[in-house]
C-alpha positions as CSV (number, residue, x, y, z in Angstrom):
1,X,27.4,60.3,-72.8
2,X,28.4,56.7,-73.3
3,X,32.0,57.7,-72.4
4,X,30.8,58.9,-69.0
5,X,28.9,55.6,-68.4
6,X,32.0,53.6,-69.3
7,X,34.1,55.6,-66.9
8,X,31.6,54.9,-64.0
9,X,31.5,51.2,-64.7
10,X,35.3,51.0,-64.9
11,X,35.6,52.7,-61.6
12,X,33.1,50.3,-59.9
13,X,34.9,47.3,-61.4
14,X,38.3,48.5,-60.2
15,X,36.9,49.1,-56.6
16,X,35.6,45.5,-56.5
17,X,38.9,44.0,-57.6
18,X,40.8,46.1,-55.1
19,X,38.5,45.0,-52.2
20,X,38.9,41.3,-53.2
21,X,42.7,41.5,-53.3
22,X,42.7,43.3,-49.9
23,X,40.7,40.5,-48.4
24,X,43.2,37.9,-49.7
25,X,46.1,39.9,-48.3
26,X,44.4,40.2,-44.9
27,X,44.0,36.4,-44.7
28,X,47.6,35.9,-45.5
29,X,48.9,38.5,-43.0
30,X,46.5,37.9,-40.0
31,X,45.7,34.3,-39.1
32,X,42.8,33.7,-36.7
33,X,42.9,30.1,-35.4
34,X,39.6,28.4,-34.6
35,X,38.8,28.0,-30.9
36,X,39.1,24.5,-29.4
37,X,36.1,25.2,-27.2
38,X,33.4,27.8,-26.8
39,X,34.5,30.9,-24.8
40,X,31.2,30.6,-23.0
41,X,30.1,26.9,-22.9
42,X,26.4,26.2,-23.2
43,X,25.2,23.3,-21.1
44,X,22.6,21.1,-22.6
45,X,20.7,18.4,-20.6
46,X,21.7,15.0,-21.6
47,X,19.1,12.4,-22.4
48,X,21.1,9.6,-21.0
49,X,24.6,8.4,-20.1
50,X,26.7,6.8,-17.5
51,X,26.6,8.2,-14.0
52,X,23.2,9.8,-14.3
53,X,20.5,9.2,-11.7
54,X,18.1,6.5,-12.4
55,X,14.5,7.6,-13.3
56,X,11.9,7.3,-10.6
57,X,10.1,3.9,-10.8
58,X,6.8,4.1,-12.5
59,X,3.6,2.3,-11.8
60,X,1.1,2.3,-8.9
61,X,2.0,1.9,-5.2
62,X,2.3,-1.8,-4.2
63,X,-0.6,-3.5,-2.4
64,X,1.5,-6.1,-0.8
65,X,2.0,-4.3,2.6
66,X,-1.7,-3.7,2.8
67,X,-3.2,-7.1,2.0
68,X,-2.9,-8.5,5.5
69,X,-5.0,-5.6,6.8
70,X,-7.3,-5.2,3.8
71,X,-11.1,-5.3,4.2
72,X,-12.8,-7.9,2.0
73,X,-16.2,-6.5,3.0
74,X,-15.3,-3.1,1.6
75,X,-14.0,-4.9,-1.5
76,X,-17.3,-6.6,-1.9
77,X,-19.0,-3.2,-1.8
78,X,-16.7,-1.7,-4.3
79,X,-17.2,-4.5,-6.8
80,X,-21.0,-4.1,-6.9
81,X,-20.5,-1.6,-9.7
82,X,-18.7,-4.4,-11.6
83,X,-21.6,-6.9,-11.4
84,X,-23.1,-5.6,-14.7
85,X,-20.0,-7.1,-16.4
86,X,-18.8,-9.8,-14.1
87,X,-20.0,-12.5,-11.7
88,X,-17.8,-13.6,-8.7
89,X,-19.5,-16.7,-7.4
90,X,-18.4,-20.3,-8.2
91,X,-19.8,-21.5,-11.5
92,X,-21.1,-18.0,-12.2
93,X,-22.0,-17.1,-15.7
94,X,-19.8,-15.0,-18.0
95,X,-21.3,-11.6,-18.9
96,X,-19.7,-8.8,-20.9
97,X,-16.6,-9.8,-18.9
98,X,-15.6,-13.2,-17.5
99,X,-16.6,-14.8,-14.2
100,X,-13.9,-13.9,-11.7
101,X,-14.1,-16.8,-9.2
102,X,-10.7,-18.1,-8.4
103,X,-9.0,-15.4,-10.5
104,X,-6.2,-14.7,-7.9
105,X,-3.1,-16.7,-8.9
106,X,-4.8,-18.0,-12.1
107,X,-3.3,-17.5,-15.5
108,X,-4.4,-14.4,-17.5
109,X,-7.4,-15.4,-19.6
110,X,-8.1,-18.2,-17.2
111,X,-11.5,-19.3,-18.5
112,X,-11.7,-21.5,-21.6
113,X,-15.3,-20.5,-22.3
114,X,-14.7,-16.7,-22.6
115,X,-13.5,-14.9,-25.7
116,X,-10.6,-12.7,-24.4
117,X,-8.9,-10.0,-26.2
118,X,-5.8,-10.8,-28.3
119,X,-3.8,-8.8,-25.7
120,X,-5.0,-11.0,-22.9
121,X,-4.4,-14.2,-24.9
122,X,-0.8,-13.1,-25.7
123,X,0.0,-12.5,-22.0
124,X,-1.5,-15.9,-21.1
125,X,0.7,-17.6,-23.8
126,X,3.7,-15.7,-22.3
127,X,3.0,-17.5,-19.0
128,X,1.7,-14.4,-17.1
129,X,-0.6,-15.0,-14.1
130,X,-2.8,-12.9,-11.9
131,X,-0.3,-12.2,-9.1
132,X,-1.3,-9.7,-6.5
133,X,0.8,-7.0,-8.2
134,X,-0.5,-7.8,-11.7
135,X,-4.0,-7.4,-10.3
136,X,-2.9,-4.2,-8.7
137,X,-1.5,-2.8,-11.9
138,X,-4.5,-3.8,-14.0
139,X,-7.1,-2.4,-11.5
140,X,-5.1,0.9,-11.3
141,X,-5.1,1.4,-15.1
142,X,-6.3,-1.5,-17.3
143,X,-5.4,0.0,-20.7
144,X,-2.0,1.3,-19.6
145,X,-1.0,-2.1,-18.1
146,X,-2.6,-4.2,-20.9
147,X,-2.7,-2.2,-24.1
148,X,-5.4,-3.7,-26.4
149,X,-7.6,-4.9,-23.5
150,X,-11.4,-4.7,-24.1
151,X,-11.8,-3.5,-20.5
152,X,-13.4,0.0,-20.6
153,X,-13.0,0.7,-16.9
154,X,-10.9,3.8,-16.3
155,X,-9.1,2.4,-13.2
156,X,-9.1,2.6,-9.4
157,X,-6.8,5.3,-8.0
158,X,-6.7,4.5,-4.3
159,X,-4.2,1.8,-3.3
160,X,-6.3,1.0,-0.2
161,X,-9.4,0.4,-2.4
162,X,-7.4,-1.9,-4.7
163,X,-6.1,-3.9,-1.8
164,X,-9.7,-4.3,-0.5
165,X,-10.9,-5.5,-3.9
166,X,-8.1,-8.0,-4.2
167,X,-8.7,-9.2,-0.7
168,X,-12.3,-9.9,-1.7
169,X,-11.3,-11.6,-4.9
170,X,-8.8,-13.7,-2.8
171,X,-11.8,-15.0,-0.8
172,X,-13.7,-16.0,-3.9
173,X,-11.9,-19.3,-4.3
174,X,-12.0,-22.9,-3.1
175,X,-8.7,-22.2,-1.3
176,X,-7.3,-18.7,-0.6
177,X,-4.0,-17.9,-2.1
178,X,-1.3,-17.4,0.5
179,X,-0.6,-13.8,1.6
180,X,2.7,-12.2,0.7
181,X,5.7,-13.3,2.8
182,X,7.6,-10.9,5.0
183,X,10.5,-10.9,2.4
184,X,8.1,-10.1,-0.4
185,X,6.6,-7.2,1.5
186,X,10.0,-5.8,2.5
187,X,11.2,-6.0,-1.1
188,X,8.6,-3.5,-2.3
189,X,9.0,-1.0,0.6
190,X,11.6,1.8,0.7
191,X,14.5,1.0,2.9
192,X,13.8,1.8,6.5
193,X,10.1,2.2,6.0
194,X,8.9,-1.4,6.7
195,X,6.0,-1.3,9.0
196,X,6.6,-2.7,12.5
197,X,3.4,-4.4,13.4
198,X,3.8,-4.5,17.2
199,X,0.4,-5.9,18.1
200,X,-2.2,-7.5,16.0
201,X,-3.0,-5.4,12.9
202,X,-6.5,-6.6,13.0
203,X,-8.6,-6.7,9.9
204,X,-11.9,-5.0,9.1
205,X,-11.3,-1.3,8.9
206,X,-14.6,0.4,8.1
207,X,-15.0,2.0,4.7
208,X,-16.3,5.5,4.0
209,X,-19.6,6.0,2.2
210,X,-18.5,7.1,-1.2
211,X,-17.2,4.8,-4.0
212,X,-13.5,4.0,-3.6
213,X,-13.1,5.9,-0.3
214,X,-11.4,3.9,2.4
215,X,-11.3,4.2,6.1
216,X,-9.6,7.2,7.6
217,X,-5.9,6.8,8.2
218,X,-4.5,6.2,11.6
219,X,-4.9,9.1,13.9
220,X,-1.8,11.3,14.6
221,X,0.0,10.8,17.8
222,X,-1.6,13.7,19.5
223,X,-5.2,12.6,18.6
224,X,-6.3,10.6,21.5
225,X,-9.0,8.0,21.2
226,X,-12.2,8.9,23.1
227,X,-11.6,7.7,26.6
228,X,-14.4,5.4,27.7
229,X,-15.9,5.9,31.1
230,X,-15.4,3.1,33.7
231,X,-18.3,0.9,34.6
232,X,-20.7,2.7,36.9
233,X,-19.7,6.1,35.6
234,X,-16.3,6.4,37.3
235,X,-13.0,7.4,35.6
236,X,-10.8,4.7,33.9
237,X,-9.3,2.4,36.5
238,X,-5.7,1.1,36.5
239,X,-4.7,-1.9,34.5
240,X,-5.5,-5.3,35.7
241,X,-8.6,-4.5,37.7
242,X,-11.8,-2.6,36.8
243,X,-12.4,-2.2,33.1
244,X,-13.5,0.8,31.1
245,X,-16.9,0.8,29.4
246,X,-17.1,0.8,25.6
247,X,-18.9,3.6,23.8
248,X,-22.6,2.9,23.9
249,X,-22.7,1.6,27.5
250,X,-21.8,-2.0,27.8
251,X,-18.3,-2.6,29.1
252,X,-15.5,-4.5,27.2
253,X,-15.5,-7.3,29.7
254,X,-19.1,-8.1,29.0
255,X,-18.7,-7.7,25.3
256,X,-15.6,-10.0,25.3
257,X,-17.3,-12.6,27.4
258,X,-20.2,-12.7,25.0
259,X,-18.1,-12.6,21.8
260,X,-17.4,-15.6,19.5
261,X,-13.7,-16.4,19.4
262,X,-14.3,-18.1,16.1
263,X,-15.2,-14.8,14.6
264,X,-12.1,-13.3,16.0
265,X,-10.0,-16.1,14.5
266,X,-11.5,-15.3,11.1
267,X,-10.5,-11.7,11.4
268,X,-7.0,-12.7,12.6
269,X,-6.3,-14.8,9.5
270,X,-5.6,-11.6,7.7
271,X,-2.9,-10.8,10.2
272,X,-1.0,-14.0,9.6
273,X,1.4,-12.2,7.2
274,X,2.7,-10.2,10.2
275,X,2.0,-12.4,13.2
276,X,1.7,-16.0,14.4
277,X,-0.6,-16.9,17.2
278,X,0.1,-20.5,18.2
279,X,2.4,-21.5,21.0
280,X,6.0,-21.5,19.9
281,X,5.1,-19.7,16.7
282,X,7.8,-17.6,14.9
283,X,8.1,-13.8,15.0
284,X,7.4,-12.2,11.6
285,X,7.1,-8.5,10.8
286,X,5.4,-8.4,14.2
287,X,5.9,-10.6,17.2
288,X,4.2,-13.9,17.9
289,X,1.1,-13.1,19.9
290,X,0.6,-16.3,21.9
291,X,0.0,-15.5,25.6
292,X,-0.2,-11.8,24.9
293,X,-3.4,-11.3,27.0
294,X,-2.3,-10.1,30.5
295,X,1.4,-10.1,29.5
296,X,3.7,-7.1,29.9
297,X,3.9,-4.8,26.9
298,X,6.7,-5.9,24.6
299,X,6.4,-9.4,26.1
300,X,8.8,-11.3,23.7
301,X,12.4,-11.3,24.6
302,X,13.4,-12.4,21.1
303,X,11.7,-9.5,19.2
304,X,13.1,-6.0,18.5
305,X,10.3,-3.7,19.6
306,X,10.1,0.1,19.0
307,X,11.4,2.6,21.5
308,X,7.8,3.4,22.4
309,X,7.0,-0.2,23.3
310,X,10.2,-0.5,25.3
311,X,9.4,2.6,27.3
312,X,5.8,1.3,28.0
313,X,7.4,-2.0,29.2
314,X,9.8,-0.1,31.5
315,X,6.8,1.8,32.9
316,X,5.2,-1.5,33.9
317,X,2.4,-1.5,31.4
318,X,0.6,-4.7,30.6
319,X,-1.8,-6.0,28.0
320,X,-4.9,-5.9,30.2
321,X,-8.2,-6.2,28.4
322,X,-8.6,-2.5,28.7
323,X,-5.3,-1.7,27.1
324,X,-5.8,-4.3,24.3
325,X,-9.2,-2.7,23.6
326,X,-7.9,0.9,23.4
327,X,-4.8,-0.1,21.5
328,X,-6.7,-2.1,18.8
329,X,-9.2,0.7,18.6
330,X,-6.5,3.3,17.9
331,X,-2.9,2.1,18.1
332,X,-1.1,5.4,17.7
333,X,-3.2,7.2,20.2
334,X,-2.7,4.5,22.9
335,X,1.1,4.2,22.3
336,X,2.4,7.3,20.5
337,X,5.5,6.6,18.7
338,X,4.5,3.1,17.6
339,X,5.4,2.1,14.1
340,X,2.1,0.3,13.8
341,X,0.3,1.7,10.7
342,X,-3.1,0.1,11.2
343,X,-5.8,2.7,11.6
344,X,-7.7,0.7,14.3
345,X,-11.0,-1.1,14.7
346,X,-14.2,0.9,15.1
347,X,-16.8,-1.8,15.7
348,X,-17.2,-3.0,19.3
349,X,-18.2,-6.5,18.3
350,X,-15.1,-6.9,16.1
351,X,-12.8,-5.6,18.9
352,X,-14.5,-8.0,21.4
353,X,-14.2,-11.0,19.0
354,X,-10.5,-10.4,18.3
355,X,-9.7,-10.1,22.0
356,X,-11.8,-13.2,22.8
357,X,-9.7,-15.1,20.2
358,X,-6.4,-13.8,21.6
359,X,-7.6,-14.8,25.1
360,X,-8.0,-18.4,23.8
361,X,-4.4,-18.2,22.6
362,X,-3.1,-17.9,26.1
363,X,-2.1,-20.4,28.7
364,X,-3.5,-18.5,31.7
365,X,-5.5,-15.4,30.6
366,X,-6.8,-13.0,33.3
367,X,-10.4,-13.8,34.3
368,X,-13.2,-11.9,32.8
369,X,-14.6,-10.5,36.0
C-alpha cells in the first residue's frame, strides 16, 4: 500500500517539475515586449494644468452697476428686521451688533466701543475697509465671506435688495461716499454688456411687499406702458402741444407745474454716476442732460446713442413733457431697443419732480401750458 502512495506522489512531483521547466523554456523562446502605451487609452479628467479653461469666477453679482438706481427707501424697509441687533442713526447705541452709522467706506470693526469677533479684528488689522463690494459680499453670505464672524444672519440673496440696503447705509453718514465711477462699473461688467443709460435712470423704483423682493424688472419691448388719455378725454396728442393725462386724472403739465424741483434734484443725485446735469457737463455712461427738455431725442452730437435713439431722432421725435413722462415711466416700452435697464418710475409725484428739475436745467424749456 505504501508503495502505491509513493508512486502517486512521485508522479505528481514529476508533473510539477515538467510544467515549471516548460514555462522557463516558453519565456526563452517567445518574448512579449511590454506596450509603450495602452492599446485603448483611458482619458482621465485632469485637475489642473496649462491651457485649461479658467474656473468661473465665484462670489455674488456686483452691486456697482445698480447703486446709482438703488432705492434707499426700500433699503430702509429691508433693514427694519435688523434693528433688534443694530442702530443706524448718528450716535446710536450698540446692541447685539454695532451701530452702523457711517459704516460705508469705514474700516472693518470701525467702532472702538464694540467687541468685534477675532475674524473682524484681523481684517481690520489687515487694512480692509467696507467698500461697496465688501458690503455686498458680507450681506450676501456673512459666514462665507468672513469665517469666524459672530453674525448669525443667513444672507440676502437678491442683488437688487443688497444694492438698496447699501444705498440706505450710504445715506446714513455726515457725507455720502462717492458712487462708483464709470470705469469701476465697466470693470465688473462682462464685455459688451455695459448698460447704456440714454436718459435719466431716475431713482426710486418701488419695492414689492415681501421681504427682500424688489421692484419688477423693466418691461419687455412688446409690453407697452398704459397709454394715458389726453386732457378732456381725447386721444394722446402729438408732441409739443397738448399733453396726456396721468393715470388718476390730473395731467402731467399740472403735476409738473406743482412739483418741487428740489425733490427732483434729490432723486437725480443717484443718477450722477451715469449723467451730469449742469451746462457744459461731461458725458458719462449716459449723456449730459442739460437742456434735454424740449430737445430732439439723442440731442448730444458728442455721445454715441443706441440705434433705437438714432431712429427716433431721424423720425423727428423730441423730448416733450409727454415723452419724458412716458419714457421715465417705462423706458423700454417708450423706445423699444433702448439699452436703458432702469425699470421706470411708478409714482406720479416722483415723475413730476424729476421732470421739474430737468426743466430747470434748461436754458429755454417749453412753457407749461
